[in-house]
Backbone bond lengths (Angstrom), bond angles and torsions (degrees), N, CA, C in turn:
res aa  C-N    CA-C-N  psi(-1)  N-CA   C-N-CA  omega(-1)  CA-C   N-CA-C  phi
1 M - - - 1.458 - - 1.537 107.43 -
2 P 1.376 113.62 128.83 1.475 115.29 -177.33 1.514 112.57 -72.03
3 T 1.306 117.77 149.56 1.463 123.74 -179.26 1.524 108.14 -77.65
4 P 1.407 115.46 130.13 1.478 119.12 -179.17 1.506 109.81 -66.80
5 T 1.278 113.06 145.50 1.435 119.54 177.33 1.505 111.24 -75.87
6 V 1.342 113.74 169.28 1.475 118.73 179.88 1.536 109.91 -61.79
7 E 1.304 117.90 -39.64 1.444 119.62 -179.11 1.529 111.26 -62.50
8 E 1.366 113.49 -41.42 1.459 117.55 179.55 1.540 112.10 -64.90
9 L 1.300 116.29 -39.40 1.459 119.26 177.20 1.505 111.67 -63.65
10 L 1.330 116.81 -43.63 1.465 120.97 178.30 1.533 110.90 -61.41
11 S 1.338 114.88 -37.38 1.473 118.90 -179.80 1.519 109.72 -66.91
12 I 1.346 115.29 -41.03 1.477 118.35 179.01 1.525 111.29 -63.85
13 I 1.355 113.82 -41.45 1.438 117.70 -179.96 1.500 112.34 -63.82
14 N 1.310 116.47 -42.57 1.472 120.74 178.00 1.525 111.49 -61.92
15 E 1.289 114.41 -40.98 1.499 118.28 179.54 1.529 109.76 -62.65
16 K 1.293 117.03 -42.46 1.462 119.85 -179.79 1.516 111.04 -67.31
17 D 1.359 115.87 -38.90 1.464 118.99 177.73 1.534 111.28 -60.24
18 K 1.336 114.59 -44.61 1.461 117.63 178.17 1.543 112.51 -61.40
19 R 1.359 112.81 -41.12 1.493 115.95 178.89 1.507 111.38 -64.26
20 M 1.348 115.63 -36.63 1.454 120.96 179.12 1.534 110.53 -65.13
21 E 1.348 115.42 -39.44 1.445 120.08 179.24 1.563 110.45 -63.90
22 R 1.374 112.96 -41.95 1.482 117.12 179.45 1.510 109.81 -61.38
23 L 1.357 115.63 -44.06 1.447 120.15 -179.34 1.538 111.68 -61.58
24 E 1.355 113.37 -42.11 1.473 117.43 179.93 1.529 110.34 -64.63
25 T 1.350 114.64 -39.93 1.445 118.69 179.50 1.532 110.40 -64.66
26 E 1.303 116.56 -44.58 1.478 120.29 178.90 1.511 110.53 -62.60
27 L 1.370 115.61 -41.40 1.485 119.00 -179.76 1.535 110.11 -64.58
28 Q 1.329 115.97 -42.04 1.449 118.30 179.21 1.535 111.72 -62.43
29 A 1.348 113.85 -41.81 1.492 118.56 178.77 1.524 110.94 -63.19
30 S 1.352 114.07 -40.13 1.454 119.61 179.25 1.529 110.31 -63.09
31 K 1.351 114.99 -42.48 1.480 119.08 179.20 1.525 110.94 -63.01
32 E 1.335 114.02 -43.49 1.475 117.02 -178.25 1.553 110.11 -65.91
33 T 1.335 116.38 -39.55 1.482 118.99 177.02 1.496 111.17 -62.37
34 S 1.352 116.12 -46.26 1.480 118.42 179.36 1.518 112.15 -61.73
35 A 1.352 115.17 -40.93 1.451 117.47 179.34 1.508 111.76 -65.10
36 R 1.333 115.91 -39.46 1.476 119.11 177.39 1.524 112.23 -63.33
37 Q 1.357 114.43 -43.74 1.457 118.91 179.89 1.531 110.71 -64.66
38 L 1.350 115.98 -41.17 1.464 119.39 176.45 1.513 112.11 -61.29
39 Q 1.306 116.16 -41.76 1.453 120.24 177.76 1.514 111.79 -63.41
40 E 1.333 115.36 -39.72 1.468 119.84 178.48 1.534 110.31 -63.58
41 V 1.346 115.44 -44.70 1.472 120.77 -179.15 1.522 108.79 -61.36
42 Q 1.350 116.04 -47.59 1.458 120.07 -179.84 1.537 111.96 -60.68
43 Q 1.319 115.17 -41.92 1.451 119.51 177.88 1.539 111.91 -63.82
44 S 1.335 113.57 -42.10 1.510 117.97 178.45 1.535 109.00 -64.12
45 A 1.310 117.75 -41.74 1.464 120.17 -179.81 1.521 110.15 -64.69
46 A 1.359 116.16 -39.75 1.467 117.81 179.30 1.506 111.28 -67.43
47 D 1.343 116.37 -40.49 1.462 119.58 176.98 1.496 112.53 -61.92
48 E 1.362 116.04 -40.78 1.475 121.44 179.55 1.533 110.52 -66.07
49 K 1.331 114.36 -40.18 1.455 119.73 176.95 1.514 112.63 -61.25
50 A 1.363 114.12 -45.51 1.444 118.91 179.26 1.515 111.37 -63.18
51 S 1.353 115.99 -40.51 1.462 120.26 179.61 1.538 110.76 -63.61
52 L 1.348 115.12 -45.01 1.458 119.25 178.62 1.528 111.02 -61.98
53 Y 1.308 115.77 -40.37 1.480 119.39 178.64 1.512 111.11 -61.67
54 Q 1.341 116.40 -43.40 1.466 119.06 178.29 1.513 111.28 -64.36
55 Q 1.340 116.35 -42.10 1.476 118.75 177.11 1.545 110.95 -61.73
56 L 1.304 116.25 -40.08 1.456 118.70 178.39 1.521 112.45 -64.22
57 Q 1.360 115.96 -40.18 1.445 120.27 176.47 1.529 111.52 -61.84
58 V 1.330 116.24 -41.80 1.482 119.73 178.49 1.518 109.90 -66.17
59 A 1.345 118.41 -40.34 1.468 121.55 178.91 1.512 110.84 -63.31
60 L 1.364 116.15 -42.84 1.468 119.45 -179.56 1.564 109.28 -66.07
61 K 1.273 116.27 -37.15 1.488 120.06 178.24 1.529 109.20 -63.87
62 D 1.343 116.05 -43.24 1.471 119.58 177.83 1.520 112.17 -63.18
63 V 1.333 115.86 -42.42 1.459 119.52 177.09 1.502 112.93 -60.62
64 N 1.332 116.12 -44.61 1.472 120.13 177.29 1.502 112.81 -61.66
65 Q 1.369 114.89 -40.59 1.440 118.74 176.93 1.541 112.82 -63.77
66 L 1.349 114.08 -39.41 1.478 118.17 177.93 1.540 110.30 -65.57
67 R 1.308 117.02 -38.07 1.449 120.03 178.19 1.523 110.12 -64.60
68 E 1.307 116.59 -43.29 1.474 119.36 176.63 1.502 113.29 -61.47
69 D 1.343 115.08 -42.89 1.472 120.53 177.97 1.523 110.22 -62.64
70 L 1.335 115.20 -44.98 1.491 118.85 -179.78 1.515 109.79 -63.08
71 S 1.295 118.55 -44.00 1.473 122.80 -179.81 1.531 110.41 -61.29
72 R 1.332 116.22 -40.69 1.459 121.49 179.00 1.539 111.12 -65.66
73 I 1.351 113.56 -43.14 1.483 119.22 -179.78 1.525 109.50 -65.17
74 Q 1.341 116.85 -42.42 1.469 120.45 178.96 1.516 110.69 -60.60
75 K 1.344 117.12 -45.53 1.471 119.96 179.36 1.496 110.38 -62.72
76 S 1.349 116.14 -39.95 1.474 118.27 179.53 1.522 111.35 -64.57
77 C 1.357 115.56 -41.56 1.484 120.06 179.75 1.524 110.22 -63.98
78 V 1.348 115.26 -43.21 1.465 119.06 -178.76 1.526 110.75 -63.63
79 E 1.328 115.55 -42.12 1.477 120.96 178.31 1.530 110.92 -63.90
80 E 1.317 114.86 -41.35 1.476 119.29 -179.38 1.530 109.76 -67.33
81 M 1.326 116.87 -41.57 1.472 120.37 177.61 1.529 110.16 -63.22
82 R 1.351 116.86 -41.21 1.436 120.68 179.92 1.542 110.88 -62.64
83 N 1.330 115.51 -41.32 1.468 120.64 177.63 1.525 111.85 -64.71
84 L 1.337 115.33 -43.06 1.450 119.98 179.94 1.538 109.64 -65.72
85 R 1.348 117.20 -39.05 1.451 121.11 177.73 1.535 111.42 -62.19
86 K 1.335 113.97 -43.00 1.471 118.94 177.69 1.515 111.78 -60.69
87 Q 1.360 115.10 -45.09 1.448 119.97 179.29 1.519 111.27 -62.07
88 F 1.358 116.27 -42.85 1.453 121.00 179.92 1.496 111.14 -64.21
89 E 1.351 116.36 -45.50 1.489 119.70 -179.95 1.482 110.38 -64.40
90 S 1.343 117.53 -38.02 1.477 119.92 179.22 1.512 110.09 -64.11
91 R 1.335 117.02 -44.92 1.449 120.07 -178.94 1.537 110.34 -68.46
92 Q 1.332 115.73 -36.29 1.449 118.63 178.50 1.531 111.93 -65.26
93 Q 1.332 114.49 -39.17 1.467 118.83 178.09 1.536 110.10 -66.25
94 D 1.336 115.57 -40.61 1.480 118.93 176.57 1.528 111.09 -60.64
95 S 1.341 115.69 -45.13 1.442 120.22 -179.32 1.544 110.20 -64.89
96 T 1.314 114.56 -41.83 1.488 118.42 -179.70 1.553 109.31 -63.76
97 R 1.299 115.76 -43.68 1.470 119.94 179.58 1.520 111.85 -62.79
98 K 1.339 114.82 -43.45 1.485 117.87 179.59 1.525 110.96 -65.76
99 L 1.334 117.33 -43.28 1.475 120.15 -179.83 1.526 110.20 -65.26
100 R 1.345 115.29 -39.30 1.449 118.38 179.92 1.539 110.37 -66.73
101 D 1.341 116.53 -41.77 1.433 119.62 176.84 1.522 110.89 -61.81
102 L 1.346 115.75 -43.20 1.438 117.97 177.45 1.498 113.30 -61.24
103 E 1.341 114.77 -43.30 1.491 118.77 178.79 1.508 111.15 -65.17
104 T 1.361 117.09 -37.80 1.443 120.64 176.88 1.537 111.31 -61.91
105 Q 1.349 114.08 -46.03 1.475 116.12 178.74 1.495 112.32 -60.38
106 R 1.358 115.84 -39.59 1.456 118.03 -178.62 1.533 111.04 -68.25
107 S 1.357 114.83 -40.61 1.468 117.25 -177.46 1.515 111.93 -69.15
108 I 1.373 114.49 -36.11 1.471 118.15 -178.90 1.524 109.48 -73.68
109 S 1.335 115.76 -38.46 1.474 117.53 -177.62 1.517 112.18 -64.78
110 A 1.351 116.01 -23.03 1.455 120.64 179.67 1.548 110.41 -59.34
111 G 1.331 116.45 -32.31 1.468 118.51 -177.71 1.522 115.14 -99.98
112 H 1.333 116.75 -3.30 1.472 118.42 -177.24 1.512 112.41 -63.91
113 G 1.338 117.36 -43.91 1.464 119.42 -179.69 1.505 110.90 -62.21
114 D 1.322 116.87 -39.00 1.457 120.50 -178.72 1.501 110.39 -66.40
115 E 1.329 117.54 -40.65 1.459 120.18 179.82 1.498 112.06 -64.11
116 L 1.360 116.25 -37.43 1.453 119.27 178.87 1.525 110.58 -65.10
117 C 1.299 115.73 -45.11 1.457 120.02 179.08 1.534 111.30 -60.47
118 R 1.339 116.84 -39.53 1.425 121.11 -177.44 1.526 109.69 -69.19
119 D 1.380 116.36 -40.25 1.457 119.67 -179.46 1.504 112.33 -69.31
120 M 1.324 118.94 -26.22 1.467 121.21 -177.01 1.532 112.97 -79.22
121 T 1.344 117.44 -17.48 1.464 119.48 -179.73 1.535 109.44 -82.11
122 P 1.362 118.64 137.80 1.476 121.56 -178.22 1.499 113.12 -55.31
123 T 1.322 117.62 -38.99 1.471 120.91 -175.35 1.509 111.53 -91.66
124 R 1.397 116.87 1.81 1.465 122.73 -177.17 1.554 110.99 51.11
125 S 1.313 114.29 35.63 1.455 117.88 176.95 1.505 111.17 -72.86
126 Y 1.304 117.56 162.88 1.436 123.02 -174.81 1.499 107.94 -86.32
127 T 1.373 118.67 97.05 1.456 122.71 177.78 1.496 107.42 -124.47
128 R 1.319 118.85 107.42 1.436 122.44 -178.33 1.506 110.43 -120.00
129 K 1.325 113.92 139.28 1.487 120.64 175.73 1.505 108.93 -125.52
130 S 1.307 116.77 39.29 1.433 119.56 -177.85 1.523 111.00 -77.68
131 S 1.346 114.57 171.15 1.466 118.71 -177.22 1.520 111.28 -64.41
132 H 1.351 119.06 -36.42 1.477 118.89 -179.46 1.477 111.66 -68.52
133 Q 1.343 121.29 -27.93 1.453 121.22 177.22 1.525 109.80 -69.70
134 T 1.339 114.64 -38.13 1.450 117.19 178.56 1.523 111.47 -60.16
135 H 1.323 115.54 -41.38 1.484 119.23 177.57 1.507 109.44 -63.27
136 C 1.337 118.26 -42.11 1.450 119.50 -177.70 1.491 111.60 -65.62
137 S 1.297 118.53 -39.91 1.446 123.94 -172.03 1.499 112.00 -66.33
138 N 1.318 118.36 -25.15 1.465 119.74 -178.59 1.519 112.50 -82.38
139 G 1.376 116.73 -10.02 1.447 121.43 173.15 1.505 113.91 67.88
140 Q 1.284 118.83 18.18 1.485 120.84 179.97 1.532 108.17 -103.76
141 A 1.339 115.02 114.24 1.461 119.96 -179.66 1.521 112.22 -62.42
142 S 1.332 116.25 -32.85 1.484 118.12 -178.74 1.480 112.62 -61.28
143 S 1.352 117.41 -37.24 1.456 120.65 -178.53 1.538 111.16 -71.83
144 L 1.338 116.67 -22.28 1.458 119.68 178.81 1.505 113.54 -74.46
145 N 1.319 116.41 -19.69 1.472 121.56 -177.67 1.512 113.54 -110.08
146 V 1.349 115.83 36.03 1.449 121.62 -179.89 1.536 107.09 -123.46
147 L 1.332 117.21 133.19 1.463 122.04 176.69 1.509 111.10 -72.52
148 D 1.334 115.75 139.52 1.445 120.09 176.65 1.525 110.34 -87.08
149 A 1.338 117.13 -170.62 1.442 121.75 -176.33 1.522 112.87 -62.84
150 R 1.318 116.78 -24.36 1.455 120.92 179.27 1.522 113.33 -88.67
151 G 1.338 115.86 0.36 1.440 120.10 -179.51 1.514 112.85 81.69
152 E 1.370 117.23 20.59 1.451 122.09 -178.96 1.550 109.56 -118.37
153 F 1.328 116.33 -179.81 1.447 120.53 -178.93 1.540 108.64 -145.39
154 P 1.320 118.49 160.48 1.463 121.33 -170.77 1.518 115.17 -55.09
155 L 1.357 116.12 -46.10 1.474 119.89 -177.21 1.537 110.40 -61.26
156 Y 1.282 116.48 -38.39 1.463 122.69 179.75 1.553 110.75 -60.33
157 S 1.333 114.56 -49.52 1.459 119.25 -178.59 1.537 111.52 -65.99
158 A 1.323 116.82 -40.81 1.476 119.84 -179.23 1.533 110.12 -67.59
159 A 1.313 118.44 -41.39 1.488 120.96 179.15 1.495 111.56 -66.65
160 A 1.327 117.05 -40.68 1.471 119.42 178.81 1.519 111.47 -66.11
161 G 1.343 116.20 -33.08 1.453 120.60 -178.28 1.529 113.53 -83.08
162 G 1.334 116.95 -9.12 1.461 120.75 178.19 1.509 114.56 83.68
163 Y 1.321 120.72 24.04 1.477 123.96 -178.64 1.510 109.41 -90.71
164 Y 1.281 115.13 89.40 1.492 120.42 -175.28 1.528 111.60 -62.00
165 D 1.316 118.85 -47.79 1.448 120.63 -176.59 1.513 111.20 -60.27
166 D 1.347 117.15 -43.81 1.450 120.25 179.81 1.530 110.01 -64.62
167 V 1.310 118.24 -41.81 1.453 121.83 179.79 1.532 109.29 -61.16
168 K 1.338 116.21 -44.82 1.474 119.05 -179.02 1.523 111.03 -63.64
169 R 1.353 115.06 -42.16 1.451 118.67 -177.37 1.551 110.79 -66.07
170 M 1.331 116.51 -40.70 1.458 120.44 178.34 1.529 111.90 -63.22
171 L 1.346 115.68 -41.68 1.461 118.16 179.32 1.512 109.89 -65.61
172 E 1.321 117.59 -40.02 1.474 119.93 178.74 1.525 111.17 -64.84
173 Q 1.354 117.39 -27.19 1.461 120.33 -178.67 1.526 112.78 -91.91
174 G 1.333 115.57 5.09 1.463 119.78 170.77 1.502 116.13 107.76
175 A 1.326 118.85 12.13 1.452 120.90 178.20 1.517 109.33 -63.34
176 N 1.327 116.20 140.23 1.471 122.40 179.63 1.510 108.99 -77.02
177 P 1.352 119.77 113.54 1.459 121.99 -179.18 1.512 114.54 -65.75
178 S 1.310 117.86 -18.08 1.459 121.95 -177.22 1.535 113.76 -108.62
179 M 1.334 116.39 11.71 1.447 119.42 -178.39 1.523 110.50 -63.79
180 R 1.327 116.67 152.25 1.455 121.47 -174.67 1.528 109.83 -119.28
181 T 1.329 115.43 152.40 1.434 122.61 174.07 1.514 110.79 -78.91
182 L 1.320 116.48 -178.75 1.443 120.28 178.27 1.538 110.28 -59.67
183 F 1.350 115.81 -31.81 1.459 120.72 178.21 1.497 113.69 -93.94
184 H 1.358 117.13 15.07 1.467 123.47 174.89 1.523 113.04 70.86
185 W 1.329 118.13 23.87 1.467 120.19 173.32 1.523 108.02 -90.86
186 T 1.343 115.59 151.53 1.469 121.13 178.78 1.522 108.69 -113.89
187 A 1.328 112.88 167.07 1.467 117.98 176.16 1.537 111.22 -58.29
188 L 1.332 115.99 -35.80 1.455 121.10 -178.97 1.519 110.85 -64.49
189 H 1.330 117.58 -38.55 1.477 120.45 179.13 1.503 110.53 -50.71
190 W 1.356 116.58 -51.90 1.468 117.74 -170.41 1.535 112.62 -92.72
191 A 1.328 117.77 -15.49 1.480 118.15 167.18 1.534 108.23 -64.69
192 V 1.367 115.53 -39.70 1.456 119.25 177.14 1.534 109.87 -70.32
193 G 1.363 116.55 -47.14 1.427 120.38 -176.84 1.525 113.90 -60.84
194 N 1.310 116.69 -31.20 1.472 121.09 179.71 1.543 113.45 -95.46
195 G 1.338 115.32 3.04 1.450 120.74 173.01 1.494 115.76 75.86
196 H 1.337 119.45 28.79 1.466 123.53 -179.24 1.520 107.97 -93.00
197 A 1.337 115.82 84.93 1.475 122.31 -171.62 1.536 111.61 -64.23
198 K 1.334 117.62 -43.23 1.455 120.67 -178.65 1.518 111.24 -61.38
199 I 1.320 115.08 -41.89 1.472 119.94 179.64 1.530 109.41 -66.96
200 V 1.305 116.58 -39.39 1.467 120.02 177.64 1.552 108.97 -58.43
201 Q 1.300 117.58 -49.44 1.454 121.57 178.66 1.517 111.64 -58.18
202 L 1.348 116.34 -42.02 1.439 120.58 -179.77 1.506 111.56 -64.99
203 L 1.317 117.44 -45.82 1.459 120.89 -179.84 1.541 110.02 -61.85
204 L 1.333 116.68 -41.10 1.452 118.69 178.94 1.518 111.95 -67.67
205 D 1.300 116.21 -35.63 1.509 119.50 176.77 1.511 110.53 -62.82
206 Y 1.336 118.03 -29.22 1.463 121.36 179.44 1.537 111.14 -91.54
207 G 1.324 116.67 8.29 1.468 119.72 172.00 1.509 115.24 90.62
208 A 1.327 118.03 22.92 1.474 119.74 178.80 1.535 109.51 -60.64
209 D 1.342 115.55 144.27 1.469 120.61 178.56 1.512 110.75 -68.23
210 I 1.322 116.60 108.50 1.474 119.28 -172.72 1.544 111.41 -76.54
211 N 1.323 117.55 -15.55 1.439 120.81 179.91 1.512 113.15 -115.49
212 A 1.323 115.09 26.45 1.506 119.04 179.56 1.515 109.28 -61.54
213 I 1.308 115.87 142.94 1.476 123.24 -177.16 1.496 109.81 -114.94
214 S 1.334 117.79 126.95 1.447 122.36 177.23 1.520 109.88 -78.73
215 D 1.323 116.56 177.61 1.463 119.86 -178.74 1.556 110.12 -70.93
216 T 1.298 118.27 -13.16 1.469 120.89 175.93 1.508 111.85 -96.06
217 G 1.350 117.02 2.67 1.439 119.51 177.80 1.524 114.27 90.34
218 S 1.341 118.39 7.18 1.459 121.74 -174.54 1.537 110.75 -89.36
219 T 1.319 117.65 137.78 1.462 123.62 173.40 1.538 106.90 -105.18
220 P 1.339 117.02 166.96 1.463 119.15 174.25 1.520 113.56 -53.26
221 L 1.352 116.08 -38.22 1.476 119.33 179.33 1.548 110.96 -62.55
222 D 1.340 115.87 -33.52 1.455 119.00 179.82 1.563 110.04 -68.14
223 M 1.311 116.58 -24.48 1.479 121.63 -176.67 1.527 112.16 -84.58
224 A 1.340 116.19 -15.48 1.478 118.93 -176.81 1.528 110.65 -64.93
225 R 1.349 115.97 134.57 1.458 120.07 -177.09 1.494 114.90 -106.46
226 N 1.347 116.65 -1.48 1.485 118.38 178.96 1.510 108.18 -145.61
227 D 1.329 113.90 162.43 1.462 120.12 -177.26 1.526 113.99 -63.98
228 M 1.340 115.09 -33.83 1.453 117.57 179.47 1.498 111.59 -61.36
229 M 1.344 115.97 -45.57 1.455 119.57 -179.67 1.526 110.31 -66.24
230 K 1.324 117.16 -42.71 1.470 120.25 178.20 1.532 111.32 -60.63
231 G 1.359 115.81 -42.30 1.442 117.97 179.49 1.525 112.40 -64.28
232 M 1.341 116.79 -38.25 1.442 121.85 179.90 1.540 110.07 -63.17
233 L 1.337 116.02 -43.62 1.432 120.16 178.94 1.534 112.55 -66.48
234 R 1.293 116.45 -41.70 1.476 119.66 -177.02 1.546 108.72 -67.54
235 Q 1.314 117.66 -34.92 1.467 119.36 175.64 1.504 113.28 -62.33
236 R 1.315 115.15 -25.86 1.477 120.36 -178.48 1.552 110.89 -96.07
237 G 1.296 116.90 5.56 1.475 121.60 174.49 1.515 115.36 101.94
238 A 1.330 119.46 15.21 1.454 120.17 179.05 1.543 110.45 -70.23
239 R 1.292 114.12 149.37 1.476 119.36 179.86 1.524 109.61 -144.45
């Protein structure tokens, strides 16, 4: 193989230098392209991060607003329920008072006729011709435990009026000591309410329901007007 001349060697060297320059140029272009692409990716990631952060802030703001709205609605509902409860309790108290007044009038009126008859006699002797005496006089226990047109029964009227002897006689003849009126009141309720302690003891001795509840939610203990009566009832198991 012939030895290349100096000119040929210089030509080869020049060719390689040119090729090296092209490679360096291509490498530099590739570096610049990669750097530009990397910068674009980083910028895109930063933009996406900023967008997500803004969305998160908006979502948190919406959540906080929802919490405030929920809290306000809850407070409004609680306040409305409180007002409705107050209205209901007020109306219930009015109804209870009206029913109790009505029951009081009925129980008291049961003895008015008897008191008039007693006052009209010169000796003020006890002469009664009331409906509950009529029931007692026939000696039939079944008639003692039947409600009349007013929704009451003989033992109830006698106990409310304070007629101990009649109450005792009716109980001996089979009157139910725990019987209730149309409004679910018992003889014990109004014996207590009118302060007839001996009749209260008698009714309890015959097994009257000491914790009977009327349609207004009242028990005999609720009807007691003094500590003595309350103490008597509690000793017998009232609650």
